[in-house]
C-alpha positions, 0 to 999 in steps of 0.5 A: 259703103259706096253704090256701086258696092251695095249694087254689086252685094245685091246682085250676089244675094239675088244669084244665091237666092235664085240658086238656093231656089233652084236647088231646093226645088230640084232636090226638094221633090224626088221622083220617089216622092220624098222630099229630099231632106233627110230625116223627113218622112215620105209623103203619104201616097194618095188613096185610090179612088174607087169609081162610083157605082152606077146608079141602078133605079129602083123597079117600076112599081107593079100597080094591080090595074084598077078594074073598070067599072060600069055605072051601077044602074047598068049592071044588072045583078041577081041576088039568090037566098041559098040558106033556109032563111026567108027573105034573106036574098030581098034584104041585099038585093034591096040593099043594092037597089036603094043604097047603091043604085044597081039594078037588081032583079027580083031575088031568087032562091038558090038551087043548090043546098039551102044552107050555104055556109059562105056566100059567093059572088059570080060574074060573066066576063068584063064584070070582075071590077063590079063583082068586087065592088058588089062583094065589098059593099056587101061584106062578102070576102074578095076570095068568093069573088070568081067567074060564073060558073058554068051552072049557075045555082039558080033556075034562071040567070035572067040575064044578070051580069053578076049573081050574088048567092047569100050563104049563112055567113050573111044572115043575122037572125033576128030573135024570136019575140 
């Protein structure tokens, strides 16, 4: 073959390749999503993508504020015995002074029934945290902590910020010797 014939054949082959490519591209991708080829399955539709849900931050934890505690030595505490066991208030009062450093006043007897079953801790305003701490130290139920009643069960509160009423639940009687 001569070079002129080869060049002509090459031009024809290139022209056929371009024409075939144009036809395949034009027919191969119809607007309906088919490939344009008979017997071929249509392309699967693209799945719809749902927008991601908005992220809602979790609610802020509700914390009970930590009560402010006064230095133990500045908290005046009166312990009253509401049992018929002599010295019950003195034991609690001595413990508050010697072990925990509270400013415990001399113990007294309660003016209420001498056999109160459940011990209680009463406090003046701004001493709730101190009263709860004293109740915890003495093993008194936190549910028995509350504001000072208008008529406390003692003859004289003696400027105490906290009144501890010792009931029979805290008294351990020693066996007779």
